[in-house]
C-alpha positions as CSV (number, residue, x, y, z in Angstrom):
1,M,112.7,155.7,170.4
2,Y,109.0,155.9,171.0
3,I,107.5,159.0,172.5
4,I,103.8,159.3,173.5
5,S,102.8,162.2,171.4
6,R,99.2,162.4,172.5
7,I,98.9,163.1,176.2
8,Y,95.4,162.1,177.3
9,L,93.1,165.1,176.9
10,Y,89.9,165.3,178.8
11,L,88.0,168.5,179.6
12,K,84.5,169.9,179.8
13,T,83.3,173.1,178.2
14,E,80.2,175.0,179.4
15,Q,78.5,177.7,177.3
16,I,76.6,180.0,179.6
17,L,73.9,182.5,178.7
18,F,72.8,185.4,181.0
19,T,69.9,187.8,180.3
20,P,69.3,191.2,181.8
21,E,66.2,189.8,183.5
22,G,68.2,187.4,185.6
23,K,67.7,184.3,183.6
24,C,70.6,181.9,183.2
25,A,71.1,178.9,180.8
26,S,74.0,176.7,180.2
27,F,75.0,173.8,177.9
28,L,77.8,171.4,178.9
29,Q,79.9,169.2,176.6
30,I,82.9,167.1,177.2
31,R,85.8,166.0,175.0
32,G,88.2,163.2,175.6
33,S,90.9,161.3,173.7
34,I,90.0,157.7,172.6
35,P,90.1,155.8,175.9
36,L,92.5,153.1,174.9
37,F,96.2,152.4,175.2
38,W,98.0,153.7,172.1
39,R,100.9,155.9,171.1
40,Q,102.6,157.4,168.1
41,N,106.2,157.3,166.9
42,V,107.0,161.0,166.4
43,R,108.9,161.7,163.2
44,I,108.7,164.5,160.7
45,K,105.4,163.3,159.3
46,Y,102.1,165.0,159.1
47,K,100.5,161.9,160.6
48,P,102.9,160.0,162.8
49,E,102.6,156.2,162.7
50,L,100.1,154.8,165.2
51,E,100.7,151.9,167.5
52,I,97.9,150.3,169.5
53,L,99.2,148.8,172.8
54,N,96.2,146.5,173.6
55,K,98.3,143.4,173.2
56,A,100.9,144.6,175.7
57,V,98.3,146.0,178.2
58,S,96.1,143.3,179.7
59,N,93.7,145.6,181.6
60,T,92.3,147.5,178.5
61,E,88.7,146.5,179.2
62,E,89.0,147.3,182.9
63,A,90.4,150.8,182.1
64,F,87.7,151.4,179.5
65,R,85.0,150.4,181.9
66,T,86.4,152.6,184.6
67,H,86.3,155.6,182.3
68,R,82.9,154.8,180.9
69,D,81.2,154.2,184.3
70,S,82.8,157.2,185.9
71,T,81.6,159.4,183.0
72,I,78.1,158.0,183.3
73,E,78.1,158.5,187.0
74,A,79.0,162.1,186.5
75,Y,76.6,163.0,183.7
76,E,73.9,160.3,183.8
77,H,73.8,159.7,180.0
78,V,76.6,160.0,177.4
79,S,76.5,160.1,173.6
80,V,79.9,159.4,172.2
81,A,80.6,161.1,168.9
82,N,83.8,159.5,167.4
83,L,85.1,161.7,164.6
84,V,88.2,159.7,163.5
85,D,88.8,158.3,160.0
86,S,87.2,155.1,158.9
87,H,90.4,153.9,157.3
88,G,94.1,153.5,158.3
89,G,95.3,153.5,161.8
90,E,92.4,155.6,163.0
91,A,90.0,153.0,161.8
92,Q,91.8,150.4,163.9
93,L,91.3,152.5,167.0
94,S,87.7,153.0,166.1
95,A,87.1,149.3,165.8
96,I,88.4,148.6,169.3
97,F,86.6,151.7,170.7
98,R,83.3,150.5,169.1
99,K,83.8,146.9,170.5
100,L,84.4,148.2,174.0
101,S,81.5,150.6,173.8
102,Q,79.3,147.5,173.3
103,L,80.4,145.9,176.6
104,D,77.7,145.2,179.1
105,N,75.1,146.8,176.8
106,K,75.1,150.0,178.8
107,A,72.0,152.0,177.6
108,A,73.4,155.2,179.1
109,W,76.4,155.0,176.8
110,K,75.5,155.6,173.1
111,Y,78.4,155.3,170.6
112,V,78.2,157.0,167.2
113,E,80.8,157.1,164.4
114,F,81.1,160.1,162.0
115,D,84.1,160.1,159.7
116,F,84.7,163.9,159.8
117,H,87.3,164.0,157.0
118,M,85.2,161.9,154.6
119,E,81.9,163.6,155.3
120,C,83.3,167.1,155.2
121,R,85.8,166.7,152.4
122,K,85.9,169.4,149.8
123,M,84.8,171.8,152.6
124,A,81.3,170.3,152.8
125,Y,80.9,171.3,156.5
126,H,77.2,171.4,156.2
127,N,77.3,167.6,156.4
128,I,77.9,167.9,160.2
129,G,74.1,168.2,160.1
130,K,74.0,164.4,159.5
131,L,75.7,163.8,162.9
132,I,73.3,166.2,164.6
133,H,70.4,164.4,163.1
134,V,71.6,161.1,164.5
135,L,72.0,162.6,167.9
136,E,68.7,164.6,167.7
137,N,66.6,162.4,170.1
138,E,69.4,162.3,172.7
139,L,70.0,166.1,172.5
140,N,66.3,166.7,173.0
141,V,66.2,164.5,176.0
142,Y,69.4,165.8,177.6
143,G,68.2,169.4,177.3
144,Y,70.1,172.2,179.0
145,F,70.4,173.8,182.4
146,E,68.2,176.8,183.3
147,G,68.2,178.8,186.5
148,N,66.9,182.1,187.9
149,L,69.6,184.3,189.3
150,Q,67.2,186.5,191.3
151,D,65.9,183.7,193.6
152,G,68.4,180.9,193.0
153,R,65.8,178.5,191.6
154,V,66.9,175.7,189.3
155,L,64.2,175.4,186.6
156,K,65.8,172.7,184.3
157,N,68.7,170.3,184.6
158,Q,70.8,168.9,181.7
159,T,70.5,165.1,182.0
160,G,73.3,164.0,179.6
161,V,76.3,165.1,177.6
162,V,77.9,164.5,174.2
163,R,81.4,163.3,174.5
164,T,83.3,164.2,171.3
165,N,86.6,163.0,170.2
166,C,88.9,163.0,167.2
167,M,92.5,161.9,167.6
168,D,93.7,164.7,169.9
169,C,90.3,166.3,170.6
170,L,91.3,169.7,169.2
171,D,90.3,170.7,165.6
172,R,87.6,168.3,164.4
173,T,86.3,168.1,167.9
174,N,86.0,171.9,168.4
175,V,84.2,172.3,165.0
176,V,81.5,169.7,166.0
177,Q,81.2,171.1,169.6
178,S,80.6,174.6,168.2
179,V,77.8,173.2,166.0
180,L,76.2,171.5,169.0
181,A,76.6,174.6,171.1
182,K,74.9,176.7,168.4
183,R,72.0,174.4,168.4
184,A,71.6,174.7,172.2
185,L,71.9,178.5,172.1
186,L,69.2,178.7,169.5
187,A,66.9,176.6,171.6
188,Q,67.6,178.7,174.7
189,L,67.0,182.0,172.9
190,K,63.6,180.6,171.6
191,D,62.6,179.3,175.1
192,F,63.4,182.7,176.6
193,K,61.3,184.4,173.9
194,I,64.3,186.5,172.9
195,I,63.9,185.3,169.3
196,E,60.9,184.0,167.4
197,E,60.2,180.3,167.2
198,E,60.7,180.4,163.5
199,A,64.1,182.0,163.7
200,N,66.9,180.0,161.9
201,E,70.6,179.6,162.8
202,D,71.2,183.3,162.0
203,F,69.4,184.1,165.3
204,G,66.7,186.3,163.8
205,P,66.9,190.1,164.4
206,F,69.9,189.7,166.7
207,G,71.8,187.7,164.0
208,E,74.7,190.0,163.2
209,V,75.7,190.6,166.8
210,L,75.0,187.2,168.2
211,V,76.5,185.2,165.4
212,G,79.7,187.4,165.6
213,V,80.0,186.9,169.4
214,F,79.3,183.2,169.2
215,R,81.8,182.5,166.5
216,K,84.5,184.6,168.3
217,V,83.9,182.8,171.6
218,W,84.3,179.3,170.0
219,A,87.2,180.2,167.8
220,D,89.0,181.7,170.8
221,N,88.2,178.7,172.9
222,A,89.7,176.5,170.2
223,D,92.9,178.5,170.0
224,A,93.3,178.6,173.8
225,I,93.0,174.8,174.2
226,S,95.2,174.1,171.2
227,T,97.9,176.6,172.3
228,Q,98.0,175.1,175.7
229,Y,98.1,171.5,174.4
230,S,100.2,171.8,171.2
231,G,101.8,175.2,171.1
232,T,99.9,176.6,168.1
233,G,96.4,177.9,167.5
234,A,93.7,175.5,166.4
235,L,93.1,174.3,162.9
236,K,89.9,174.8,161.0
237,T,89.0,178.0,162.9
238,D,88.2,179.8,159.7
239,F,85.0,177.7,159.7
240,T,84.3,178.5,163.4
241,R,85.0,182.3,162.9
242,T,83.2,182.8,159.5
243,G,80.9,179.8,159.1
244,K,82.8,178.8,155.9
245,R,85.9,176.8,155.1
246,S,88.3,178.7,152.8
247,P,91.6,178.1,150.9
248,M,93.2,180.8,153.1
249,G,92.1,178.9,156.2
250,A,93.6,175.7,154.9
251,L,96.8,177.6,154.2
252,Q,96.8,178.9,157.8
253,D,96.3,175.3,159.0
254,G,99.5,174.3,157.0
255,I,101.4,177.1,158.7
256,N,100.3,176.0,162.1
C-alpha cells in the first residue's frame, strides 16, 4: 500500500528586530516542498523509496505555474534554493523542478541548486557560504523591511524572498534559512549603527549575547516546526545552536 509520507509543507518565517528607540526591522523567508506530484512508499527505511507521479498526473505544468505565479504575486521576486541531492531519487525530482522553473523564462523566479549533503559532507558547513555567494546580488536587491514604531512610517520594504526547500523542508532547510537570517540581522544591526560596519558574524561587542539569542531562536524554531510536522525535534540543530556540527549532534539525529 502506498502512503503519501510527505504532506505538502509551505510556510513563511519572519525574523523581527526591535530597538529601544522604536526602530523595527524584519526579514521574511519562505519554505515549501518541491512543487511536483510525488510520494514515498513508507517502509522501515531511512530513506523511503521515491515515486514521481508526473506520468499519472497530466496537469503538472499547470499546477507548477499556479504555485510559481501566486508566489511571485505575493512576494514580487523569488530566489529558489533547492537543497536536495544531485543523485538518486532526489536528483530526478530536481531535474523536473529545474525544467519547470525554466518555463516562460520568468525573470522574477530564479532557480538555484545546492547539493547540501555533498557540499557540507564531513561537517563542512562553512560551504553554505557558496550558496550565499550565488544569491548575493538578489539578497542585496531584496533587502529587508524597516519601519518606525513611533510614527508608523515605513522606511524600507523587502522586495523579494528566498524560497528554500529540501525534501521535507525541515532540517537542511532550517540550517540554510538560519544562515540567511544571520546575514540579514548583521546588515540591520550595521544600518541601525548598533554595531560597527567592520563587525563580523560574531556581532562585534554584543556577540556573546546576540549570538546566543539568535542561535536559540532558530534552533527552537526548527524543533517547533519539526515536532508539529513529524513528531520529533529537528535534525542538525547542534549546528544551529552552537555554530558547529558534532558527533554528539549526529548521534542525536539518529535517535530522532
